[in-house]
C-alpha positions as CSV (number, residue, x, y, z in Angstrom):
1,M,78.1,73.0,124.1
2,A,79.3,76.1,121.5
3,T,78.7,75.5,117.6
4,T,80.6,75.8,115.1
5,S,81.2,78.4,112.8
6,T,79.7,76.5,109.7
7,S,76.5,75.8,111.6
8,K,75.6,79.7,112.7
9,P,73.8,81.9,110.9
10,A,75.5,83.9,108.4
11,H,75.2,87.0,110.1
12,Q,77.4,85.4,113.3
13,R,79.9,83.5,111.3
14,E,83.4,84.6,111.9
15,L,86.7,84.3,109.4
16,F,90.2,84.7,110.3
17,G,89.0,85.2,113.7
18,H,87.0,88.6,113.0
19,P,83.0,88.2,111.9
20,A,82.5,88.0,108.7
21,G,80.5,90.4,108.3
22,L,83.6,92.9,108.7
23,Y,85.3,91.6,104.7
24,I,81.8,92.6,103.4
25,L,82.9,96.2,104.9
26,F,86.3,95.9,103.9
27,F,85.6,95.1,100.0
28,T,83.1,97.8,100.1
29,E,85.0,100.5,101.6
30,M,88.0,99.4,99.3
31,W,86.3,100.1,96.1
32,E,84.8,103.2,97.6
33,R,88.2,104.3,98.2
34,F,89.4,103.0,94.7
35,S,87.0,105.5,93.1
36,Y,87.3,108.5,95.6
37,Y,91.0,108.5,95.7
38,G,91.3,107.6,92.4
39,M,89.4,110.1,91.3
40,R,91.1,112.8,93.7
41,G,94.7,112.0,92.7
42,I,93.8,113.4,89.0
43,L,91.8,115.9,90.4
44,V,94.0,119.2,90.9
45,L,96.1,118.4,88.2
46,Y,92.8,118.2,85.6
47,I,91.6,121.2,86.9
48,A,95.2,122.8,86.1
49,A,95.9,121.3,83.3
50,S,95.7,123.4,80.3
51,A,92.6,124.2,79.0
52,T,93.7,124.5,74.9
53,A,95.6,121.0,75.5
54,V,94.9,117.5,73.4
55,D,93.0,116.6,76.4
56,P,92.1,119.5,78.0
57,G,91.8,120.2,81.8
58,L,89.6,123.6,83.0
59,G,92.8,125.4,82.7
60,W,92.5,127.1,86.4
61,S,95.8,128.9,88.1
62,N,97.6,126.3,90.6
63,K,96.6,128.6,93.4
64,D,92.7,128.4,92.2
65,A,92.9,125.0,91.3
66,I,94.1,123.9,95.3
67,W,91.4,126.2,96.1
68,L,88.6,124.0,94.5
69,Y,90.1,121.0,96.0
70,G,90.1,122.2,99.8
71,W,86.6,123.0,99.6
72,Y,85.5,119.9,97.7
73,T,87.6,117.5,100.1
74,M,86.2,119.6,103.0
75,L,82.5,119.0,101.7
76,V,82.8,115.3,101.1
77,Y,83.8,115.0,104.4
78,V,81.4,117.6,106.3
79,A,78.6,116.1,104.5
80,S,79.1,113.0,106.7
81,I,76.6,115.2,109.5
82,P,74.0,115.0,107.9
83,G,74.7,111.4,107.0
84,G,75.4,110.7,110.3
85,W,72.0,112.5,111.1
86,V,70.0,110.4,108.6
87,A,71.1,107.1,109.4
88,D,70.4,107.8,113.5
89,K,66.8,109.3,113.0
90,L,65.8,108.2,109.7
91,L,66.7,105.3,107.7
92,G,69.5,103.5,109.8
93,Q,73.2,103.3,109.1
94,K,72.6,99.8,106.8
95,K,70.4,101.9,104.2
96,T,72.1,105.1,104.5
97,V,75.2,103.0,103.5
98,M,73.1,102.1,100.4
99,L,71.6,105.3,99.6
100,G,75.5,106.6,99.8
101,G,76.6,104.4,97.3
102,L,74.3,104.9,95.3
103,L,74.4,108.7,94.6
104,L,78.4,107.6,94.1
105,C,77.6,105.6,91.1
106,V,76.0,108.1,89.4
107,G,78.0,110.8,90.7
108,H,81.2,108.5,89.2
109,G,79.5,108.1,86.1
110,V,78.5,111.3,85.2
111,L,82.0,112.9,86.2
112,A,83.5,110.4,83.0
113,V,81.3,113.1,80.9
114,P,83.4,115.4,78.9
115,Q,81.3,118.2,79.5
116,G,81.2,121.1,81.8
117,W,78.5,120.9,83.4
118,A,78.7,116.5,84.0
119,F,82.0,117.8,86.2
120,F,80.6,120.1,88.5
121,T,77.5,118.0,89.2
122,G,79.4,114.4,89.7
123,L,81.2,116.4,92.3
124,I,78.3,117.3,94.1
125,L,76.5,114.0,93.7
126,I,80.0,112.5,95.4
127,I,79.8,114.7,97.9
128,L,76.3,113.7,98.9
129,G,77.4,109.9,98.3
130,V,80.3,109.8,100.7
131,G,78.3,111.6,103.1
132,G,76.3,108.9,103.4
133,L,78.2,106.2,103.2
134,K,81.6,107.2,104.9
135,P,80.6,107.7,108.7
136,N,77.8,105.0,108.8
137,I,80.0,101.8,107.0
138,S,82.4,102.3,109.4
139,T,80.0,102.6,112.5
140,M,79.2,99.5,111.1
141,V,82.4,98.0,111.7
142,G,82.5,99.1,115.1
143,G,78.9,97.4,115.5
144,L,80.3,93.9,114.8
145,Y,82.0,94.4,118.2
146,G,80.6,93.8,121.6
147,E,82.2,96.5,124.3
148,G,85.7,96.1,125.6
149,D,86.6,93.1,122.9
150,I,90.0,93.5,122.3
151,R,89.3,92.6,118.3
152,R,87.7,96.2,118.0
153,D,91.5,97.9,116.8
154,S,92.6,95.4,114.9
155,G,89.2,94.8,113.2
156,F,89.6,98.5,112.4
157,T,93.1,98.0,111.4
158,I,92.1,95.1,108.9
159,F,89.3,97.9,107.9
160,Y,91.7,100.4,107.0
161,I,94.4,98.2,105.2
162,G,90.8,97.9,102.9
163,I,90.6,101.3,102.5
164,N,94.2,101.8,101.3
165,I,94.2,98.7,99.2
166,G,91.7,100.7,97.2
167,A,93.4,104.0,97.4
168,F,96.9,102.2,96.1
169,L,95.6,100.0,93.2
170,A,93.3,103.5,92.1
171,S,96.4,105.7,92.5
172,I,98.2,103.9,90.1
173,S,95.7,102.5,87.9
174,V,93.5,105.5,87.5
175,G,96.7,108.1,87.1
176,L,98.5,105.6,84.2
177,V,95.0,105.5,82.3
178,A,94.2,109.4,82.6
179,Y,98.3,109.5,81.4
180,Y,97.6,107.3,78.7
181,Y,93.9,107.9,77.4
182,G,92.7,111.2,79.0
183,W,91.6,112.9,82.1
184,H,87.6,111.5,81.7
185,Y,88.8,107.7,81.1
186,G,90.7,108.2,84.7
187,F,87.6,109.6,86.4
188,G,85.6,106.5,84.2
189,L,87.7,103.7,85.8
190,A,87.3,105.6,89.4
191,G,83.4,104.8,88.3
192,I,83.8,101.5,87.6
193,G,85.5,100.6,91.0
194,M,82.9,102.3,93.1
195,L,80.0,99.7,91.0
196,I,81.8,96.5,92.2
197,G,82.0,98.3,95.8
198,Q,78.5,98.5,95.8
199,V,77.9,95.4,94.3
200,V,79.7,93.5,97.1
201,Y,77.8,95.7,100.0
202,I,74.3,94.2,98.1
203,W,75.7,91.0,97.8
204,G,76.7,90.8,101.7
205,Q,73.6,91.9,103.4
206,K,72.9,87.9,105.0
207,F,76.7,88.9,106.6
208,L,75.4,92.4,108.7
209,K,71.7,91.3,109.9
210,G,71.2,93.3,113.4
211,V,74.2,95.5,112.7
212,G,73.4,99.3,111.4
213,E,69.6,98.8,112.1
214,F,67.4,101.8,112.4
215,S,66.3,102.1,115.9
216,G,62.5,101.2,114.9
217,G,63.6,98.1,113.1
218,T,62.7,94.1,114.5
219,Q,66.3,93.6,115.2
220,V,67.3,96.3,117.4
221,S,68.6,95.2,120.8
222,E,66.3,96.7,124.2
223,E,69.7,98.1,125.1
224,E,69.6,100.7,121.6
225,R,65.8,101.4,122.3
226,A,66.5,102.8,126.0
227,A,69.6,104.3,124.9
228,A,68.0,106.7,122.3
229,K,65.2,107.8,124.9
230,R,67.2,108.7,127.9
231,P,69.4,112.3,128.3
232,L,73.0,111.6,128.8
233,T,74.6,110.9,132.1
234,K,77.7,112.9,133.1
235,I,80.4,109.8,132.0
236,E,78.7,110.3,128.2
237,K,78.8,113.9,128.3
238,D,82.7,114.0,130.2
239,R,83.4,111.3,127.1
240,V,82.0,113.8,125.1
241,V,83.8,116.3,125.7
242,V,87.1,114.2,125.3
243,L,85.7,113.3,121.7
244,L,85.3,116.9,121.1
245,I,88.7,117.3,121.8
246,S,90.1,114.6,119.7
247,F,88.2,116.2,116.2
248,L,90.5,119.4,117.2
249,V,93.7,117.3,116.2
250,V,92.0,115.1,114.1
251,V,91.4,118.9,112.0
252,V,95.3,119.5,112.8
253,F,96.8,116.5,112.0
254,W,94.2,116.5,108.3
255,G,95.1,120.0,107.8
256,A,99.1,118.6,107.5
257,F,98.8,115.5,106.0
258,E,95.7,116.5,103.1
259,Q,98.6,118.7,101.5
260,A,99.2,115.2,99.5
261,G,96.4,115.4,97.1
262,G,97.3,119.7,96.3
263,L,100.2,120.9,97.7
264,M,102.6,117.8,97.0
265,N,100.9,116.9,93.8
266,L,101.8,119.8,92.3
267,Y,104.9,120.2,93.5
268,T,105.7,116.3,92.5
269,D,104.3,117.3,89.1
270,A,106.7,120.9,88.7
271,K,109.5,120.1,91.0
272,V,110.5,116.6,91.2
273,N,112.9,114.5,88.8
274,R,110.0,111.6,87.9
275,Y,112.3,110.4,84.7
276,I,113.1,106.4,84.7
277,G,113.8,106.5,81.4
278,L,111.6,103.2,80.5
279,S,110.8,102.4,76.9
280,W,107.1,102.4,77.5
281,L,107.1,105.2,80.9
282,E,109.7,107.9,80.6
283,E,108.5,109.6,83.6
284,I,106.0,108.4,86.0
285,P,103.1,110.4,85.9
286,A,102.7,112.6,89.3
287,A,99.2,111.1,90.2
288,V,101.2,107.4,90.8
289,F,103.2,109.2,94.0
290,Q,99.7,109.7,95.8
291,S,99.5,105.1,95.9
292,L,102.6,105.6,98.1
293,N,100.9,106.7,101.3
294,A,98.4,103.8,100.7
295,G,101.0,101.0,99.5
296,Y,103.2,102.1,102.7
297,I,99.8,101.3,105.0
298,I,99.8,97.9,103.9
299,I,103.2,97.3,104.1
300,F,103.1,98.4,107.4
301,G,99.4,97.8,108.9
302,T,99.9,95.5,110.5
303,V,103.2,95.8,112.1
304,I,102.1,99.3,113.6
305,G,98.8,97.4,115.2
306,G,101.0,94.8,116.2
307,F,103.7,96.9,117.7
308,W,100.9,98.9,119.6
309,I,99.6,95.0,121.4
310,W,103.4,94.5,122.0
311,W,103.5,97.8,123.4
312,K,100.5,97.8,125.7
313,K,101.5,94.4,126.9
314,K,104.6,95.7,128.4
315,G,102.4,97.9,130.4
316,R,103.3,100.8,128.8
317,E,101.2,103.8,127.9
318,S,99.0,103.3,124.7
319,S,96.1,105.5,125.0
320,S,94.3,106.4,121.7
321,L,95.0,109.9,123.0
322,F,98.9,108.7,122.9
323,K,98.9,107.1,119.8
324,M,96.9,110.4,118.2
325,A,99.8,112.5,119.7
326,I,102.9,110.9,118.6
327,G,100.7,110.0,115.1
328,T,101.0,113.8,115.0
329,I,104.6,114.3,115.9
330,I,105.6,111.4,113.6
331,M,103.6,112.8,110.6
332,G,105.3,116.3,111.0
333,L,108.4,115.1,110.8
334,G,107.3,114.0,107.4
335,Y,107.9,117.2,106.3
336,V,111.5,117.9,107.1
337,F,112.1,115.5,104.3
338,M,110.3,118.1,101.6
339,M,112.5,121.1,103.0
340,F,115.0,118.9,102.0
341,A,113.9,118.6,98.6
342,S,112.9,122.3,98.4
343,N,116.2,122.9,99.5
344,E,117.7,120.4,96.3
345,A,115.8,122.1,93.7
346,S,116.5,125.5,95.2
347,A,120.4,124.4,94.7
348,E,120.6,125.3,90.8
349,T,118.6,126.9,88.2
350,F,115.7,125.6,87.5
351,G,116.6,122.4,89.3
352,K,114.6,119.4,90.8
353,A,114.6,117.1,93.6
354,A,115.2,113.7,93.8
355,M,112.1,111.5,94.1
356,I,113.8,109.8,97.2
357,W,112.7,112.8,99.2
358,I,108.9,112.4,98.4
359,F,109.2,108.8,99.2
360,M,110.8,109.7,102.6
361,A,108.0,112.3,103.4
362,Y,104.9,109.6,102.4
363,L,106.4,107.1,104.8
364,F,106.6,109.1,107.8
365,H,103.6,110.5,107.1
366,T,102.1,107.1,106.8
367,L,103.4,105.7,109.8
368,G,101.4,108.8,111.5
369,E,98.6,108.2,110.0
370,L,98.3,104.5,110.9
371,C,99.2,105.8,114.8
372,L,96.2,108.5,114.5
373,S,93.3,107.3,111.7
374,P,92.2,104.1,112.5
375,V,92.6,104.7,116.2
376,A,90.1,107.6,116.2
377,L,87.6,105.5,114.3
378,S,87.9,103.2,117.2
379,F,88.3,105.4,119.9
380,I,84.8,107.3,118.6
381,T,82.9,103.9,118.8
382,K,84.5,102.9,122.5
383,L,83.6,106.6,123.7
384,A,80.6,107.7,121.5
385,P,76.7,108.0,123.6
386,L,74.8,105.1,121.8
387,K,72.3,107.3,120.7
388,Y,74.4,109.5,119.1
389,A,76.9,106.6,117.6
390,S,76.3,107.8,113.9
391,I,76.5,112.0,114.1
392,M,79.7,111.6,116.3
393,M,81.3,109.5,113.4
394,G,79.9,112.1,111.2
395,V,81.7,114.9,113.4
396,Y,85.0,112.8,113.3
397,F,84.8,113.0,109.1
398,A,83.5,117.1,109.3
399,A,86.5,117.4,111.7
400,T,88.8,115.5,109.0
401,G,86.7,117.9,106.2
402,F,87.8,121.0,108.3
403,G,91.0,119.7,108.2
404,N,90.9,119.3,104.5
405,R,90.0,122.9,104.1
406,L,92.5,123.8,105.7
407,A,94.6,122.3,104.2
408,G,93.5,124.1,100.7
409,K,94.3,126.9,102.8
410,I,97.7,126.3,103.4
411,G,98.4,124.9,100.2
412,E,96.8,128.2,98.5
413,S,99.3,130.3,100.6
414,A,102.3,127.9,99.1
415,Q,101.4,129.0,95.6
416,L,102.3,133.0,94.9
417,E,99.7,134.5,92.8
418,P,101.1,134.8,89.4
419,Y,102.0,138.2,87.2
420,K,100.0,137.9,84.3
421,G,100.3,140.4,81.3
422,E,99.5,140.3,77.3
423,V,101.5,139.0,74.4
424,M,102.7,141.9,72.2
425,A,105.1,140.4,69.8
426,S,104.2,138.5,66.5
427,K,104.9,134.3,65.8
428,E,108.1,135.4,64.2
429,Q,109.7,137.8,66.7
430,I,109.0,134.8,68.8
431,I,109.7,131.0,67.0
432,P,113.5,131.6,67.7
433,L,112.9,131.2,71.6
434,L,111.2,127.4,70.7
435,S,112.0,124.2,69.6
436,K,110.0,121.8,67.5
437,D,108.4,119.1,69.5
438,S,106.3,116.1,69.3
439,I,102.7,117.5,69.8
440,E,99.5,115.7,69.8
441,V,96.7,117.0,68.3
442,K,93.1,115.7,67.6
443,K,91.9,115.2,63.8
444,G,88.3,114.8,64.0
445,K,86.3,113.8,66.6
446,N,88.5,110.7,68.3
447,K,91.5,110.5,65.9
448,I,94.5,111.8,67.8
449,E,97.9,112.4,65.3
450,T,101.3,113.7,66.3
451,I,102.5,116.1,64.8
452,Y,106.6,117.3,64.8
453,D,106.3,121.3,64.6
454,Y,106.2,124.8,66.7
455,P,103.9,124.6,69.2
456,I,102.5,128.3,68.5
457,N,101.9,126.9,65.2
458,L,99.0,124.4,66.3
459,D,97.8,126.8,68.7
460,K,99.7,125.0,72.1
461,N,100.6,126.6,74.9
462,F,104.6,126.7,75.2
463,D,107.3,127.2,78.2
464,V,110.2,130.0,77.8
465,K,113.2,130.2,80.7
466,T,114.2,133.4,81.7
467,E,116.4,135.5,83.6
468,V,114.8,138.3,85.2
469,Y,116.6,141.6,87.0
470,L,116.5,145.4,87.4
471,E,118.4,147.2,85.6
472,G,118.0,151.0,86.5
473,E,114.5,151.3,86.6
474,N,113.6,149.0,84.3
475,V,112.5,145.3,84.5
476,V,115.0,143.4,81.8
477,F,113.9,139.9,81.0
478,K,116.7,137.6,78.8
479,D,115.8,134.1,77.4
480,Y,118.0,131.9,79.7
481,E,119.5,129.6,76.7
482,S,120.5,132.5,74.2
483,G,120.8,135.6,76.3
484,Q,118.4,137.8,74.1
485,Q,116.5,140.6,76.0
486,L,112.9,139.6,75.6
487,N,111.5,143.8,76.7
488,G,108.8,144.7,74.7
489,M,107.6,140.7,73.8
490,F,105.0,141.3,76.3
491,S,103.1,143.8,78.8
492,F,102.3,143.4,82.2
493,P,101.7,145.6,85.1
494,E,105.6,146.2,86.4
495,D,105.2,148.2,89.9
496,K,104.7,144.9,92.0
497,L,107.8,142.6,90.3
498,K,109.9,145.8,90.3
499,A,109.8,146.8,94.0
500,S,110.0,143.0,94.5
501,L,113.3,142.8,92.5
502,K,114.1,146.1,94.0
503,E,113.5,144.9,97.5
504,Q,115.8,141.9,97.2
505,G,118.6,143.4,95.3
506,V,118.1,141.3,91.9
507,G,120.8,143.0,89.7
508,E,122.3,141.4,86.3
509,A,125.1,139.7,88.3
510,N,122.6,138.0,90.9
511,P,119.3,137.4,88.4
512,Y,116.7,135.5,89.7
513,H,114.8,133.5,87.2
514,A,111.0,132.8,85.9
515,I,109.2,130.4,83.6
516,L,107.0,132.5,81.0
517,T,104.0,130.0,80.5
518,F,102.5,131.3,77.0
519,E,98.9,130.0,76.6
520,K,96.5,130.3,74.0
521,D,92.8,131.8,74.8
522,G,90.5,128.9,74.4
523,D,87.5,130.8,72.5
524,A,90.2,131.9,70.2
525,A,92.1,128.1,69.8
526,K,88.7,127.1,68.7
527,I,88.2,129.0,65.5
528,V,90.3,126.3,63.0
529,E,90.8,128.7,60.3
530,N,92.8,131.1,62.0
531,M,95.1,128.1,64.0
532,G,99.1,129.0,63.6
533,D,98.2,132.8,63.6
534,G,100.5,133.3,67.0
535,K,97.4,135.9,68.0
536,N,95.7,136.0,71.6
537,Y,98.1,134.9,73.6
538,G,98.4,135.4,77.7
539,L,101.1,135.2,79.4
540,T,101.3,134.5,83.4
541,F,104.8,133.5,85.2
542,V,106.1,133.7,88.9
543,L,110.0,134.1,90.3
544,E,111.3,130.8,90.7
545,E,113.4,131.8,94.1
546,E,110.1,133.4,95.3
547,Q,108.2,130.3,95.2
548,S,111.0,128.1,95.9
549,E,111.3,130.0,99.1
550,Q,107.2,130.2,100.0
551,E,107.4,126.3,99.7
552,H,110.3,125.6,101.7
553,S,108.7,128.2,104.4
554,T,105.1,126.4,104.2
555,F,107.3,122.9,104.8
556,M,108.9,124.3,107.8
557,W,105.7,125.9,109.5
558,L,104.2,122.4,109.3
559,T,106.5,120.8,110.8
560,I,107.5,123.2,113.8
561,F,103.2,123.2,114.7
562,T,102.4,120.0,114.3
563,V,105.0,118.8,116.1
564,S,104.6,121.3,118.9
565,F,101.3,120.4,119.0
566,G,101.3,116.9,119.5
567,I,104.2,117.8,121.9
568,L,101.2,119.7,123.8
569,L,98.5,117.2,123.5
570,L,101.3,115.2,125.6
571,L,101.4,116.9,128.1
572,F,97.8,117.3,129.3
573,L,97.7,113.4,128.7
574,K,96.6,112.3,132.1
575,K,93.5,115.0,132.3
576,L,92.1,114.3,129.1
577,K,92.3,110.5,130.2
578,K,90.4,111.3,133.4
579,L,87.5,112.1,131.3
580,T,87.3,109.3,129.5
581,H,86.1,107.6,132.6
582,G,88.2,104.3,131.6
583,A,86.5,103.8,128.4
584,E,89.9,101.5,127.4
585,D,90.4,100.3,130.8
586,A,88.8,97.0,130.4
587,E,90.2,96.1,126.7
588,G,91.6,92.1,126.9
589,K,88.1,90.0,126.3
590,V,86.8,88.7,123.3
591,K,82.7,89.0,123.1
């Protein structure tokens, strides 16, 4: 006679039809992702923010900010390989998750310190922490279910919803906290989320007995002991081949998808009309749009999971590889909406796109992600040889990391190298181009005052919109508002700009446009006695028409490549399925 769930040991209990341990891992991962996505949502914006602002960032260019973002997000996931190895060979998944969580708590705490050394130290600790936690907690989810258990995919979908509840809450709360109180308060809030997740994991250990134990432990099955010693069979080798091919799909998918935190984040900040005119919030911070992906997953996660179950019961193709191909195609089509956004923003001078295009792009990206990401996690637990379970999960996350690095390279290519120069004009020459504005300035260590003045009087950065064209052999800059000619007010190497304007046939009748960004040298801004002298300003700009064309081209090729890759995978689907040796054919029972 079967015992009731209430009389079972804690680690054998079920809740809502799934092992109770799933919900411990659900909440642990939810808060870990809260910390990661909260920090990720403001990371590239912080790196690109002016170093002389009242809440200073690093002051890097957009191109360099995406470069660092790409390397960081790659290393976060590549660290899953040593994290998987440590779990398989030394500590086991459970202890490695514990260690990774502790490193994350420390890393996020350090990141909240407003010092240069703390920023990079915090990033390194987070990379190590995610490497220990991320692959192993996913493997532990798979370990909760027996072979052929039909609940496995839905269990991963529930787990995946937990990930995105954390991401959704973080993108809104951390984005708003960073917007109102400062970057490092945002980083600190992300760290609090990780601390909560670690507490949940420690408390829930009783529900995870026998899951993720080290191979030398006392609670490991004889099957696991035997698998750790014997060589791989022919079937296992074929399945590893299929997994490696699926990892290539993962690289392509995330290479396109992960423009969200870099290129799309910066594009939303600069070229999307985010104005809503509320008394407490005039415009939506760009980082808050990172919540769309997670919000859509919460809404559509169970719908997509239910659709695939219905689809399979109809006897139609529903293998993991098929779902991954469809997901890649749908995600790629999301960039069609970014092309529409680019066209709308380019339709008028210094124009901006409507928010609807961002909403639609993230919707398609999310639907594609729901077809691929949770399925890929489940696929690995079905095909990976038992002795290499964590390592193969680590390789999957490494593939995700390489996809993130690819995303960084693509994002970099979408950002033109800015022209740089020095300001030659005096403050008196520049002020007629400016308008007074309400500017926040620091008074003392923690006090901030709002002053109504010209930004140059407070050593703040400012922008000037201009027309740019060739007149004979001379490059002419005119203030867009007043028509005042600005030549002689700054200097920069003109040869490259001149060649570009000549090639495009740009003249006074059809001028190009640029937003000239004037930025005070950081060291000079620290000399309080010289505040407002108008000196030590540098200049950067890109031609708006060229930048828009570059972004539109990037969105177009992302669409073409990802959709074509998904179709190619469908063409080879039958051959690849043979190499799985029916790993998914036995699904339909609960163990």
